[in-house]
Every structure is written in C-alpha cells, then in structure tokens.
TINUPA-752205 format. One line per field, with one value per residue (C-alpha): x, y negated, z; residue in three letters. Coordinates in pm, whole numbers. Layout:
REM TINUPA-752205
xx	(X, ...)
yy	(Y, ...)
zz	(Z, ...)
type	(ALA, ...)
END
This chain:
REM TINUPA-752205
xx	(1910, 1568, 1346, 1065, 712, 430, 256, -86, -368, -586, -959, -987, -666, -857, -1080, -802, -719, -831, -1055, -1278, -1465, -1574, -1678, -2046, -2006, -1740, -1944, -2233, -2013, -1901, -2266, -2384, -2119, -1965, -1629, -1499, -1167, -1041, -731, -580, -224, -24, -116, -483, -612, -736, -574, -661, -1000, -1197, -1215, -1332, -1609, -1744, -1730, -1938, -2173, -2264, -2070, -1952, -2305, -2243, -1878, -1528, -1361, -1030, -749, -445, -102, 202, 435, 423, 546, 263, -3, 110, 168, -148, -348, -195, -286, -647, -687, -558, -803, -1090, -990, -983, -730, -510, -616, -984, -1199, -899, -610, -358, -217, 119, 311, 391, 215, -161, -295, -660, -949, -1314, -1415, -1199, -1416, -1146, -850, -528, -309, -46, -179, -3, -225, -556, -440, -387, -748, -885, -714, -920, -1242, -1259, -1571, -1415, -1742, -1608, -1559, -1831, -1559, -1226, -998, -675, -453, -126, -220, 26, 310, 187, 303, 285, 29, -193, -205, -313, -579, -714, -744, -922, -1165, -1256, -1297, -1524, -1718, -1755, -2057, -2325, -2560, -2284, -2139, -2479, -2476, -2149, -2256, -2535, -2473, -2279, -1905, -1782, -1448, -1245, -919, -699, -405, -197, -119, -340, -402, -767, -874, -685, -816, -1173, -1144, -1023, -1334, -1582, -1570, -1647, -1682, -1372, -1371, -1088, -986, -805, -462, -315, 65, 299, 582, 918, 1234, 1445, 1826, 2045, 2390, 2719, 2800, 2624, 2636, 2544, 2868, 2818, 2522, 2712, 2899, 2779, 2964, 2639, 2599, 2866, 2738, 2392, 2535, 2733, 2436, 2212, 2481, 2496, 2120, 2116, 2394, 2269, 1893, 1618, 1425, 1234, 1295, 1497, 1404, 1692, 1619, 1836, 1798, 1802, 1883, 2259, 2284, 2055, 2231, 2579, 2446, 2288, 2631, 2816, 2574, 2573, 2951, 2981, 2693, 2858, 3146, 2890, 2918, 2577, 2709, 2900, 2845, 2467, 2300, 1961, 2034, 1701, 1836, 2018, 2057, 1995, 1779, 1871, 1610, 1624, 1321, 1299, 1067, 1192, 1212, 1050, 713, 829, 1111, 872, 654, 948, 940, 593, 668, 764, 1128, 1191, 1205, 1508, 1585, 1578, 1466, 1647, 1472, 1693, 1453, 1379, 1132, 847, 858, 775, 412, 304, 378, 332, 585, 476, 741, 950, 1073, 1387, 1442, 1789, 1741, 2002, 1832, 1846, 1629, 1675, 1448, 1391, 1432, 1454, 1800, 1820, 2185, 2150, 1796, 1653, 1534, 1818, 1804, 1954, 2022, 1884, 1805, 1462, 1201, 1123, 774, 936, 1165, 876, 698, 998, 1034, 671, 710, 868, 561, 287, 251, 467, 706, 996, 1338, 1463, 1841, 1912, 2268, 2262, 2310, 2050, 2218, 2170, 1792, 1760, 1975, 1945, 1606, 1294, 978, 782, 860, 783, 520, 663, 445, 657, 996, 997, 921, 563, 615, 442, 139, 81, 60, -190, -402, -371, -513, -791, -902, -748, -612, -534, -295, -183, -531, -594, -712, -384, -399, -67, 23, 349, 567, 451, 812, 784, 449, 608, 914, 688, 501, 828, 965, 645, 661, 1038, 925, 651, 376, 201, 198, 276, -71, -41, -274, -184, -57, -113, 245, 134, -174, 48, 311, 52, -32, 315, 383, 740, 911, 817, 1170, 1205, 865, 972, 1274, 1070, 818, 1098, 1242, 899, 841, 1172, 1093, 1358, 1160, 1357, 1645, 1460, 1200, 1459, 1626, 1324, 1230, 1581, 1553, 1217, 1351, 1602, 1970, 2044, 2422, 2562, 2829, 2821, 2977, 3166, 3492, 3697, 3835, 3474, 3400, 3680, 3559, 3206, 3349, 3552, 3240, 3056, 3330, 3331, 2959, 3014, 3291, 3078, 2870, 3149, 3097, 3116, 2756, 2573, 2230, 2378, 2518, 2170, 2027, 2320, 2264, 1888, 1936, 2221, 2044, 1712, 1885, 2071, 1932, 2003, 1925, 1957, 2309, 2402, 2315, 2511, 2818, 2792, 2705, 2354, 2046, 1833, 1512, 1562, 1625, 1327, 1114, 1258, 1157, 787, 806, 938, 650, 379, 545, 552, 168, 97, 307, 145, -206, -103, 55, -286, -378, -425, -185, 85, 415, 661, 1007, 1310, 1681, 1993, 2266, 2399, 2219, 2466, 2410, 2029, 2001, 2180, 1996, 1653, 1788, 1882, 1522, 1411, 1744, 1836, 1736, 2005, 2298, 2648, 2961, 3327, 3461, 3811, 3978, 3691, 3447, 3135, 2913, 2519, 2357, 2020, 2076, 2215, 2557, 2618, 2953, 2897, 3117, 3055, 2956, 3201, 2940, 2945, 3143, 3274, 3421, 3807, 3739, 3633, 3905, 3791, 3447, 3321, 2928, 2721, 2360, 2265, 1968, 1976, 2178, 2310, 2431, 2675, 3014, 3007, 2732, 2735, 2556, 2449, 2381, 2575, 2604, 2852, 2673, 2779, 2688, 2518, 2244, 2122, 2206, 1870, 1705, 1901, 1726, 1386, 1550, 1523, 1275, 941, 737, 617, 327, 177, 194, -3, -331, -458, -788, -729, -1069, -955, -618, -571, -452, -112, -94, -193, 89, 327, 192, 218, 578, 653, 525, 741, 1054, 969, 979, 1312, 1439, 1322, 1514, 1823, 1801, 1937, 2242, 2305, 2309, 2540, 2778, 2747, 2802, 3120, 3230, 3210, 3400, 3705, 3942, 3774, 3761, 4134, 4223, 4016, 4212, 4542, 4475, 4373, 4692, 4899, 4736, 4801, 5162, 5198, 5047, 5294, 5581, 5476, 5443, 5801, 5925)
yy	(2775, 2930, 2816, 2574, 2716, 2606, 2291, 2394, 2122, 2094, 2066, 1777, 1582, 1372, 1247, 1066, 863, 496, 547, 811, 547, 372, 670, 606, 234, 285, 532, 287, 13, 212, 308, -67, -220, -144, -270, -255, -366, -136, -245, -89, -5, 282, 601, 488, 783, 593, 826, 1164, 1093, 848, 1087, 1363, 1147, 1062, 1422, 1519, 1228, 1368, 1131, 1425, 1513, 1340, 1332, 1367, 1141, 1028, 891, 725, 709, 509, 799, 1165, 1305, 1127, 1256, 1607, 1613, 1435, 1669, 1970, 1813, 1744, 2095, 2232, 2012, 2120, 2489, 2541, 2655, 2372, 2325, 2444, 2208, 1972, 1919, 1689, 1562, 1399, 1360, 1702, 1883, 1935, 2123, 2106, 2316, 2268, 2312, 2013, 1753, 1551, 1469, 1300, 1173, 904, 578, 652, 970, 773, 511, 784, 908, 561, 573, 893, 780, 403, 445, 725, 927, 1217, 1012, 878, 713, 583, 480, 275, 359, 177, -131, -342, -160, -345, -84, -166, 88, 3, -365, -265, -40, -338, -539, -276, -178, -563, -575, -279, -256, -611, -672, -417, -457, -382, -113, 53, 93, 281, 543, 749, 687, 404, 406, 307, 146, 127, -61, 31, -158, -152, -529, -834, -921, -858, -1222, -1216, -872, -958, -1293, -1095, -854, -1141, -1189, -829, -708, -624, -342, -358, -68, -183, -28, 153, 36, 83, -170, -100, -256, -379, -416, -595, -447, -590, -374, -558, -931, -1170, -1115, -739, -725, -551, -297, 40, 153, 134, 506, 583, 323, 464, 806, 672, 493, 808, 1012, 764, 770, 1152, 1149, 868, 828, 1051, 1329, 1221, 1247, 999, 857, 710, 500, 511, 418, 741, 1106, 1102, 859, 1083, 1394, 1251, 1125, 1462, 1636, 1387, 1434, 1808, 1801, 1571, 1719, 2071, 1922, 1815, 1995, 1989, 2071, 1744, 1504, 1452, 1232, 1416, 1764, 1886, 1811, 2101, 2066, 1851, 1962, 1743, 1712, 1497, 1343, 1168, 1179, 1473, 1719, 2054, 2097, 2372, 2148, 1852, 2072, 2120, 1743, 1759, 2089, 2045, 2139, 2432, 2356, 2154, 2058, 1696, 1629, 1377, 1288, 1099, 935, 689, 401, 666, 729, 354, 364, 639, 928, 957, 1194, 1286, 1277, 988, 751, 618, 418, 362, 103, 49, -270, -167, -10, 103, -102, -146, -494, -696, -835, -1137, -1103, -777, -835, -513, -330, -204, 17, -191, -147, -453, -584, -505, -782, -876, -727, -385, -402, -452, -160, 60, -40, 35, 404, 427, 304, 542, 771, 600, 315, 339, 175, 44, 27, -214, -185, -544, -872, -1124, -1364, -1111, -1088, -1466, -1533, -1236, -1074, -1237, -1261, -1032, -787, -923, -706, -468, -640, -960, -793, -499, -415, -412, -227, 105, -57, -329, -53, 121, -197, -259, 100, 36, -262, -545, -749, -1069, -920, -1264, -1354, -1011, -1044, -966, -993, -1172, -1286, -1163, -1430, -1477, -1401, -1043, -995, -1140, -925, -603, -716, -773, -428, -247, -418, -304, 45, 15, 77, -255, -466, -838, -936, -723, -460, -88, 111, 482, 550, 344, 568, 874, 712, 628, 992, 1064, 994, 856, 534, 420, 429, 800, 865, 706, 915, 1230, 1165, 1093, 1440, 1588, 1416, 1581, 1907, 1917, 1858, 2148, 1906, 1622, 1795, 1939, 1614, 1407, 1660, 1627, 1251, 1268, 1442, 1357, 1379, 1752, 1732, 1801, 1540, 1415, 1677, 1648, 1803, 1621, 1965, 2083, 1738, 1792, 2144, 2008, 1743, 2025, 2243, 1943, 1842, 2205, 2195, 1861, 1999, 2303, 2085, 2028, 1639, 1449, 1310, 1285, 1356, 1658, 1786, 1759, 1967, 2228, 2268, 2312, 2577, 2757, 2792, 2901, 3179, 3311, 3621, 3460, 3084, 3006, 3165, 3002, 2658, 2742, 2829, 2519, 2260, 2204, 2126, 2427, 2291, 1974, 2197, 2408, 2101, 2003, 2344, 2254, 1913, 2041, 2273, 2008, 1765, 2044, 2107, 1729, 1718, 2039, 1881, 1549, 1738, 1878, 1519, 1515, 1216, 1315, 1160, 1397, 1334, 1520, 1502, 1684, 1703, 1880, 1920, 1681, 1403, 1470, 1445, 1121, 980, 1059, 891, 589, 536, 488, 353, 86, -175, -16, -49, -163, -220, -189, -534, -511, -218, -29, -307, -287, -574, -521, -599, -703, -1080, -1113, -1010, -845, -703, -340, -39, 336, 479, 722, 999, 994, 1249, 956, 785, 745, 792, 454, 367, 628, 472, 184, 189, 358, 392, 444, 542, 300, 39, 54, -271, -249, -442, -390, -348, 32, 199, 576, 859, 753, 874, 756, 649, 500, 142, 231, 422, 139, -166, -155, -139, -415, -707, -615, -738, -1099, -1132, -1131, -1410, -1302, -1553, -1406, -1056, -1170, -1169, -1487, -1573, -1916, -2064, -2026, -2192, -2563, -2834, -2831, -2452, -2480, -2719, -2494, -2201, -2387, -2484, -2116, -2012, -2247, -2134, -1779, -1833, -1999, -1722, -1456, -1636, -1635, -1294, -1118, -1352, -1298, -920, -952, -1151, -897, -605, -785, -846, -483, -321, -128, -380, -675, -462, -392, -758, -863, -624, -721, -1093, -1003, -808, -1096, -1328, -1105, -1065, -1438, -1481, -1226, -1409, -1739, -1580, -1433, -1779)
zz	(1306, 1273, 992, 1117, 1121, 893, 1016, 1146, 1122, 1428, 1344, 1602, 1479, 1204, 1471, 1647, 1330, 1338, 1039, 1207, 1423, 1113, 917, 849, 815, 552, 358, 351, 243, -57, -138, -122, -361, -703, -581, -216, -70, 236, 424, 709, 859, 713, 903, 977, 769, 453, 197, 348, 506, 293, 1, 245, 391, 46, -63, 257, 164, -183, -399, -610, -719, -1070, -1091, -938, -678, -811, -594, -745, -597, -734, -665, -767, -439, -251, -487, -446, -66, 9, -204, -20, 316, 209, 71, 392, 607, 377, 399, 19, -243, -381, -740, -686, -506, -433, -682, -822, -1143, -1204, -1524, -1670, -1381, -1372, -1063, -1122, -1256, -1362, -991, -882, -697, -515, -749, -649, -924, -1015, -1134, -1472, -1522, -1458, -1713, -1974, -1900, -1951, -2294, -2376, -2197, -2120, -1912, -1693, -1717, -1532, -1211, -958, -745, -823, -536, -622, -313, -206, -418, -194, -374, -691, -938, -1301, -1377, -1074, -1179, -1539, -1390, -1172, -1476, -1682, -1420, -1380, -1751, -1792, -1450, -1315, -1510, -1375, -1682, -1923, -1731, -1702, -2097, -2084, -1815, -1715, -1338, -1161, -1084, -744, -735, -397, -369, -70, 57, 380, 385, 420, 60, 94, 18, -311, -412, -326, -528, -822, -814, -795, -411, -338, 22, 231, 503, 758, 968, 1290, 1317, 1621, 1631, 1910, 1969, 1782, 1885, 1590, 1623, 1364, 1280, 1170, 867, 585, 541, 257, 79, 65, -156, -446, -222, -168, 131, 348, 293, 535, 768, 772, 847, 1132, 1284, 1240, 1422, 1706, 1747, 1754, 2027, 2253, 2214, 2374, 2185, 1872, 1500, 1277, 943, 729, 434, 134, -239, -442, -504, -528, -217, -23, -108, -33, 298, 386, 300, 530, 815, 784, 794, 1105, 1293, 1284, 1505, 1794, 2117, 2257, 2605, 2643, 2353, 2349, 2620, 2612, 2690, 2553, 2201, 2094, 1712, 1410, 1107, 810, 535, 206, 44, -287, -577, -797, -505, -572, -393, -149, -28, 25, 264, 502, 572, 735, 937, 1303, 1379, 1614, 1985, 2088, 1733, 1618, 1254, 1045, 723, 471, 223, -48, -4, -66, 313, 392, 314, 89, 319, 704, 880, 1225, 1512, 1380, 1665, 1508, 1188, 1029, 757, 499, 375, 1, -258, -619, -842, -1210, -1316, -1641, -1656, -1865, -1903, -2107, -2220, -2113, -1791, -1567, -1267, -980, -609, -464, -95, 23, 114, 460, 429, 305, 613, 841, 668, 729, 1099, 1148, 1072, 1427, 1600, 1479, 1790, 2052, 2110, 1870, 1768, 1422, 1367, 1082, 957, 803, 991, 1085, 839, 553, 659, 638, 328, 99, 166, -12, 185, -48, -325, -672, -839, -1102, -1376, -1328, -1353, -1573, -1954, -2055, -2379, -2297, -2126, -2393, -2648, -2420, -2399, -2770, -2829, -2582, -2806, -2580, -2865, -2665, -2423, -2298, -2163, -2017, -1650, -1468, -1084, -1111, -1456, -1594, -1770, -2118, -2246, -2110, -2303, -2623, -2582, -2546, -2860, -3040, -2953, -3053, -3396, -3412, -3357, -3626, -3352, -3440, -3762, -3819, -3693, -3372, -3486, -3389, -3678, -3746, -3589, -3281, -3242, -3223, -3003, -2728, -2701, -2532, -2171, -2265, -2337, -2691, -2820, -2720, -2862, -3190, -3220, -3139, -3404, -3662, -3571, -3625, -3953, -4071, -3933, -3674, -3338, -3181, -3146, -2997, -2777, -2524, -2527, -2463, -2173, -2010, -2006, -1843, -1531, -1257, -1333, -1391, -1337, -983, -924, -570, -349, -26, -120, -387, -520, -581, -737, -988, -1067, -1137, -1375, -1561, -1608, -1739, -1980, -2105, -2185, -2371, -2582, -2662, -2877, -3131, -3117, -2804, -2753, -2441, -2609, -2768, -2445, -2281, -2569, -2521, -2138, -2216, -2471, -2286, -1982, -2142, -2340, -2022, -1857, -1509, -1552, -1174, -1167, -1489, -1336, -1019, -1227, -1440, -1148, -1293, -1078, -1159, -1013, -1244, -1538, -1460, -1457, -1801, -1931, -1823, -1964, -2306, -2325, -2265, -2522, -2779, -2716, -2770, -3082, -3224, -3160, -3337, -3634, -3719, -3817, -4200, -4251, -4007, -4163, -4337, -4481, -4593, -4515, -4643, -4364, -4074, -3738, -3554, -3808, -3824, -3433, -3422, -3723, -3545, -3225, -3411, -3530, -3165, -3003, -3260, -3000, -2783, -3024, -2921, -3115, -2965, -2921, -2752, -2563, -2381, -2400, -2619, -2723, -2757, -3104, -2963, -2987, -2632, -2705, -2356, -2270, -2154, -2045, -2083, -1752, -1604, -1612, -1988, -2180, -2400, -2101, -2150, -2522, -2615, -2839, -3077, -3094, -3315, -3299, -3014, -2912, -2542, -2347, -2055, -1850, -1494, -1334, -1033, -1020, -1409, -1663, -1769, -2061, -1986, -2207, -2493, -2860, -3140, -3468, -3808, -3893, -4208, -4012, -3837, -4083, -4227, -3892, -3719, -3908, -3745, -3401, -3561, -3827, -3649, -3508, -3171, -3140, -3446, -3285, -2986, -3169, -2996, -3148, -3336, -3234, -2860, -2920, -2811, -3057, -2909, -2922, -3287, -3374, -3198, -3390, -3731, -3650, -3560, -3909, -4086, -3877, -3935, -4322, -4285, -4057, -4297, -4567, -4367, -4195, -4519, -4511, -4155, -4197, -4497, -4286, -4000, -4243, -4382, -4034, -3943, -4226, -4126, -4259, -4077, -3747, -3784, -3852, -3539, -3321, -3478, -3403, -3036, -2987, -3136, -2904, -2605, -2696, -2717, -2377, -2232, -2396, -2246, -1890, -1928, -2015)
type	(MET, SER, LYS, PRO, THR, ARG, LEU, ALA, VAL, LYS, ASP, SER, GLU, PRO, LYS, HIS, LEU, PRO, ILE, TYR, GLN, HIS, LYS, ASN, LYS, LEU, VAL, GLN, ALA, VAL, ARG, LYS, SER, PRO, PHE, LEU, ILE, VAL, THR, GLY, GLU, THR, GLY, SER, GLY, LYS, THR, THR, GLN, LEU, PRO, GLN, TYR, LEU, HIS, GLU, ALA, GLY, PHE, CYS, LYS, ASN, GLY, LYS, ILE, GLY, ILE, THR, GLN, PRO, ARG, ARG, VAL, ALA, ALA, ILE, THR, VAL, ALA, GLN, ARG, VAL, ALA, GLN, GLU, MET, LYS, CYS, THR, LEU, GLY, ARG, GLU, VAL, GLY, TYR, GLN, VAL, ARG, PHE, ASP, ASP, CYS, THR, SER, GLN, GLU, THR, ALA, VAL, LYS, TYR, MET, THR, ASP, GLY, CYS, LEU, LEU, ARG, GLU, VAL, LEU, ALA, ASP, PRO, SER, LEU, SER, GLN, TYR, SER, VAL, VAL, ILE, LEU, ASP, GLU, VAL, HIS, GLU, ARG, SER, LEU, ASN, THR, ASP, ILE, LEU, LEU, GLY, LEU, LEU, LYS, ASN, VAL, PHE, SER, ASP, PRO, ALA, GLU, ALA, ALA, LYS, ARG, ARG, SER, PHE, PRO, LEU, LYS, VAL, VAL, VAL, MET, SER, ALA, THR, LEU, GLU, SER, ASP, LYS, LEU, SER, ALA, PHE, PHE, ASN, ASN, CYS, PRO, VAL, PHE, GLU, ILE, PRO, GLY, ARG, VAL, PHE, PRO, VAL, THR, CYS, THR, PHE, GLY, SER, ALA, VAL, GLY, PRO, LYS, ASP, VAL, GLU, ARG, ASN, PHE, TYR, VAL, LYS, GLU, VAL, VAL, LYS, VAL, ALA, LEU, ASP, VAL, HIS, ILE, SER, GLU, LYS, ALA, GLY, ASP, ILE, LEU, VAL, PHE, LEU, THR, GLY, GLN, SER, GLU, ILE, GLU, HIS, ALA, CYS, ASP, LEU, LEU, PHE, GLU, LYS, ALA, GLU, ASN, ILE, ASP, TYR, ARG, TYR, ASP, VAL, GLN, ASP, ARG, THR, VAL, GLU, GLY, LEU, LEU, ILE, LEU, PRO, LEU, TYR, GLY, SER, MET, PRO, THR, ASP, GLN, GLN, ARG, GLN, ILE, PHE, GLN, PRO, PRO, PRO, PRO, GLY, ILE, ARG, LYS, CYS, VAL, VAL, ALA, THR, ASN, ILE, ALA, ALA, THR, SER, LEU, THR, ILE, ASN, GLY, ILE, LYS, TYR, ILE, VAL, ASP, SER, GLY, PHE, VAL, LYS, GLN, LEU, ASN, HIS, ASN, SER, ARG, VAL, GLY, MET, ASP, VAL, LEU, GLU, VAL, VAL, PRO, ILE, SER, LYS, SER, GLU, ALA, GLN, GLN, ARG, ALA, GLY, ARG, ALA, GLY, ARG, THR, SER, ALA, GLY, LYS, CYS, PHE, ARG, ILE, TYR, THR, LYS, GLU, PHE, TRP, GLU, LYS, CYS, MET, PRO, GLU, TYR, THR, ILE, PRO, GLU, ILE, GLN, ARG, THR, SER, LEU, THR, ALA, VAL, ILE, LEU, THR, LEU, LYS, CYS, LEU, GLY, VAL, HIS, ASP, VAL, ILE, ARG, PHE, PRO, TYR, LEU, ASP, CYS, PRO, GLU, GLU, ARG, PHE, ILE, LEU, GLU, ALA, LEU, LYS, GLN, LEU, TYR, GLN, PHE, ASP, ALA, ILE, ASP, ARG, ARG, GLY, LYS, VAL, THR, LYS, LEU, GLY, GLU, LEU, MET, VAL, GLU, PHE, PRO, LEU, HIS, PRO, GLY, LEU, THR, ARG, ALA, LEU, LEU, LYS, SER, ALA, SER, LEU, GLY, CYS, GLN, ASP, LEU, LEU, LEU, PRO, VAL, ALA, ALA, MET, LEU, SER, VAL, GLU, ASN, ILE, PHE, ILE, ARG, SER, VAL, THR, TRP, ARG, THR, LEU, GLU, LYS, GLU, ALA, ALA, LYS, LYS, HIS, ARG, ALA, LEU, ALA, GLU, LYS, THR, GLY, SER, ILE, ASN, ASP, PHE, ALA, THR, LEU, LEU, CYS, VAL, PHE, ASN, SER, CYS, LYS, SER, SER, ASP, ARG, PRO, SER, ALA, TRP, CYS, LYS, GLU, ASN, TRP, ILE, HIS, TRP, ARG, ALA, LEU, LYS, SER, ALA, PHE, SER, VAL, GLU, THR, GLN, LEU, ARG, GLU, ILE, LEU, LEU, ARG, LEU, GLN, GLN, VAL, GLN, ASP, PHE, PRO, THR, GLU, SER, PHE, ASP, GLY, ASN, LYS, SER, GLU, LEU, LEU, ARG, ARG, CYS, LEU, CYS, SER, GLY, TYR, PHE, THR, ASN, VAL, ALA, ARG, ARG, SER, VAL, GLY, LYS, VAL, PHE, CYS, THR, MET, ASP, GLY, HIS, GLY, SER, MET, VAL, HIS, VAL, HIS, PRO, SER, SER, SER, LEU, PHE, GLU, GLN, GLU, ALA, GLU, LEU, ASN, TRP, VAL, ILE, PHE, HIS, ASP, VAL, LEU, VAL, THR, SER, LYS, THR, TYR, ILE, ARG, THR, VAL, CYS, PRO, ILE, ARG, TYR, GLU, TRP, VAL, LYS, ASP, LEU, LEU, PRO, LYS, LEU, HIS, GLU, VAL, ASP, VAL, TYR, GLU, LEU, SER, SER, VAL, ALA, ARG, GLN, GLU, VAL, THR, GLU, ASP, GLU, MET, VAL, LYS, TRP, GLU, SER, LYS, GLU, ALA, ALA, LYS, ARG, GLN, GLN, GLU, ALA, SER, ALA, GLU, ASP, VAL, MET, LYS, LYS, LEU, GLU, LYS, ARG, ASN, THR, GLU, ASP, SER, VAL, SER, ASP, ALA, ARG, ALA, ARG, TYR, LEU, GLN, ARG, LYS, GLN, GLN, ARG, GLU, GLN, ARG, LYS, ALA, LEU)
END
C-alpha cells in the first residue's frame, strides 16, 4: 500500500467554514468586551480561525494570543494546522506548549497549549502580562484545569478597575464551547455577551446494536465487537472513512492488530459491495502518540483506499478529521474517578454520557450525511448512560490544583468561585493530603517544601519522593522513575499472537530480575538506564518489547525535571539529609516518603488491605513483577489503582513496616476544617460550633493516635501475623471438614 500524500491546505478552504461569515462581527465582539462566550458546533472553525482573525486585526501588538486545549494531541495538531495555514514555520510565529514539550520562541504570537500549561504560567505571572488575548477552548469538556482557570480569570479580571492596576494594557478573555452552556457561562462572568456561530450539520442515522446491554458494563469483550462492526461497514457500505471509538492505547492497538489481521483476508474482487473500495488503511489515535504518526490521521488516503481511524474520545470534539462518514461507537470511555470504596482516584472504563454519544455521532455529519453504528442496545442507552458527563472537578482528586491555588494566595479554597462547586469532602481530602506531604501546615499555610513541590508538573506524592531523594543526594534514582511514570505505558504487552505475548512477558520478567530485588519502580529505573546506555536504543527496545517512542519521551521528561530540580537546588535553604544504606533500600525509602498514603499490608492469601483508613481489599495487578509472588510479601506501596472485576494496585514495591510506621499516624491526626483557612469572621454561628467541636475532637484524637499506632505496630509483628494466618488456616480446615461431613 502506498504511503498517503501530505495534506495540502487550499487557500479557499477556511472561507467555507461557518465562522468565516461572522469574521468581522466576531472580531468586534472581542474588541468591545473583556469577556466573551463563543459557542458553535465542532468543526465550525472556532479553534483554528478565531486566533488568525485576531492576529490579522492587530491583537498581538502588545502581547500574545494564547489558546488552551484540554488535550496535548489537540494542542499540537491544531498548532501545526494553523502554522500551515499562516505559511510559517511551527515554533516561530505559531507554536505550542504541552507538558514536557515547548515548541515556541520569542517570535511566537499565537500559542496553543494545554490548560495545565497556562495554569502553571498563572502561578509564575498571575496577571498573564505576556498575553493580550486568552482563549479557553473546549470548555464543554470541563477539564479540571480549565475549571480552575475560569475561576482565576474571574477573580483577577472581572473588575476592570482592579485589573487595570495589574497590567499596562487590557486582557481579553474568550471562552469557547461546542455545547449550549452559554447562559451558565455568561452568568458566571457577570452576564458577559454571547456570540453564537450557526452550525452546518448533515443528518446522521444512528443504529443500536445487540452486543452490549445493561448487564455488560463490567465486561470488556466490546473490543472484538467493535472490530466486527467496523469490518462489516468496510465490506457493506459505500466509500467513506470510518472512525472507531475505544477507551485507551492498549485497546486501540489490540483492535488495530485484529483489524489488520482480518482485513488481509478480504478479497476485494468479490467481498466488498462498493467496488471502488480497494483497501483499508488502519490508523490509531491516542494521547501519547508521536507527532509524526498524528499527522497521518489528517492526510487523505490514496485513491481507492478507505481510512479507518481507531481513536480515544479525543476525536469526539477536540479534533476534526475530514472524510469521516461512518462512526462505530463502543459506548465506553476511560475516566479518572474518585472511588469512595478505595478512597483514591482510579482509572475506570465507564459508559459515556448521552451528550458524549451525540458528539461522537455528529462526527459523521460534517461534510455529508453519515451513519453511526452503536454496538450497545437501546436499553443500555436508557439505563446505563447518564445525560451529561460529570465535570472532572466533581469526580477527581484536587490535591495538585489546591496547592496551586494556595501558592497563588487563595487561602479560602472552599469559597473559591468554581463554575460547579466540587463536594466539600474532595477539597478537605486534598488539604489533608497536602498536610500529610508537609506541603501545608496545620493552619493551611504553604510551607517551604510546598513552594518547592508546586514547581513540578507531577502528582504531589511523586514530587515529595523526588525532593526527598534530592535532599539525600540520590536524585539519579528517582528522576528516571518520575519520568517513566509521566509517560504512557512503556511495556508492549498486547500482541496478536499468544506465543509473542509470552515472549514479551519473558523479556519483561528478565528486566525485573536484573534489578536484584523484585520491585516495579526499580524495573522502570533499570529499563531507563539500560536503554540510555545502549549504542542502539531503538533496537534494544525492539528486542526487549519496549515502546521506543514512549521511552524516548521519558528521556526528554527526565531532562526537564532535572533542570527544574537544579534550579531549585540553588535556593539557599534547600533541604539536605544523609543516609547510610544500599541503593535498593535508599530508593524504597525515598518512595515511602511520597507514597505512604498508598500503603497496603497483606491480609490473607494474595489479598492486601490498604492502610489509609478505608481498609480496601486490593490485588497485585498481573502486569506487576510481583504478581504470583504475593505470599512472600507483607507490606507494599503502589503507584495507582485500576478497578475492573477486581480492585488492582499497579507499579508495586515491597517495603518494611518500620519505614512507614512514623508516617502512618499523619493519615489520621489532622483537623481538615482547620486546614481550610476559612476566615473566622465569615463563619456562621452554626459553623463556629461545628469548628469548636472539631477542635475538641482533634485533641482527643491526637491523644489516642499514639495508642492506635502502638496497637497497629503490635498487630503487625511477625509473630502476630503468623498467628493470624494460623487461625485463618484452622478455620478454613474446619469448614472443609464440615463440608465433608
């Protein structure tokens, strides 16, 4: 199959977009108001054209135009597209910045970036003095960082007189959304004007399937069903490209393998209804894909070849792929949710909302009438799919953003202007975790350590471990680990043939054993160092079943983390400590300083119990090098949790109880209401009574905390653990004897 040619952008093409008819009015609307809400269907041209219109109109005279995207792939690909349309080199006049990848220069006038990157800029420059216009795009996706940016911009710039004191020229804020939340957004920004761009949508016929019903929510067989439906479309439907929605990288790669395997057996002389279709080009699309592979998605296929893009939810709104006429919708999405059962954020595969399903279907109706094939039943649609997606701020950990707000001087984080308020318990849980990491003190004030932690674009727990290693002078152990945990999974596991899958597992096991002590964090360090020291790193990755592109990204991330750390170490009072021990113990002790909130103790058999107060029963994930070795473990720490049919812990490391026994009391001793920094004069009488009772309870809790830990320590001695297991085996034997009778 010949390689597709590069997509050539026609000069006249943007004029056919719905936004073009409103160009002058839209520019005037931005000029007249400090805040403007712009709504329009996906594909109307908002993201690519509005920044160009404002650039042409002279808005870059005093500062840059910044456009945020919730996803890194969208920020990169849209910047490439706009640079192409403006006929300039990417990174010069038009650039992008995503986490660990800055493609901008001093010449950059139009800058696309993730919302997280702009949030970090606010931390360094609260008045955003380098920008003349800030455009928050894809606000309907309601990402956590976008919601925080909405509140910060409202706080700083909603009062023109106060804003004028901070800047030498006014900042224009444009909020863009593909859905009809305009009234809500306008009210949030003091009833600012709304500009609606009429859409151009063709009819899409939606068909429900029979494969997934209400009882199948926890089953993941839908990958094979999606492949089957996509092949049916390819064989029986007229020419036009296919867009398949799945949940993540491993599923997508597995589906692409299956599609490729089955498509090779198609005889295009007899099997395909439309004889103009002579082949199938299968392309994956997910967040961590290399930039050069992303470009292929937007290039037209060779004549006679149908393109089939297998994508995550990123293709639902963030990106527009021309030529799509058919949608195959799995009905699922991978989502980070706070799981009350385990007391932490877990990555779950969940049903999409009805509004998301409509967004997916709409991708088939951009240029002509299309079809959407839903593999789930109508009953599944009615009973299992919510009307709208819950905003991320109401379902995930707020620890990192609360630290950012604290460092920006927002002390009362409960009364911060959120577009949709998160549950108070999520805010208090974030404050509690920051206190446990020593990022804030008992009164909720940011500590010196907290000021260092906020500089890193990492989870606070991982940052805490990294800073601990730096204080001990062993950052070379933690920097590669932090980098590896910041990129997509580096291990190639999902392959078509079972024999190859076993070969990959064997290679990964050998890498784990090479560390001398089975420890998933140490395995990541081993992979990083082994590949970096290799003369032929890409060949080394191929031989060991490692994703070379992901590992290459980790090398870049490690370099940037090291630069941040070196800059911080120039601070006069950067903490220093000493430790006498081997590297294996040193690595694990540093990890304990940041992961003591993720401690689990083996209970019975292969089951572990978390020690965070929830007492959740968890299992070591099969991808871990410690899988099937649970009987040899007592205490472990882990990086994250995955919930499927069981609750699994991933990236696991064995530890000793004495390494965390002095840290565990911090999980129980703090008064979260004291941490919230609510001004007492603003508290109602009822709240004051509640506060005082909490103070009394705290004193009692502190008095008993030491006793609790003594009991816990006694309970976890070798003798007591052995006694507990003996009692369990005795009860098990008695049950078996009763069954025999």
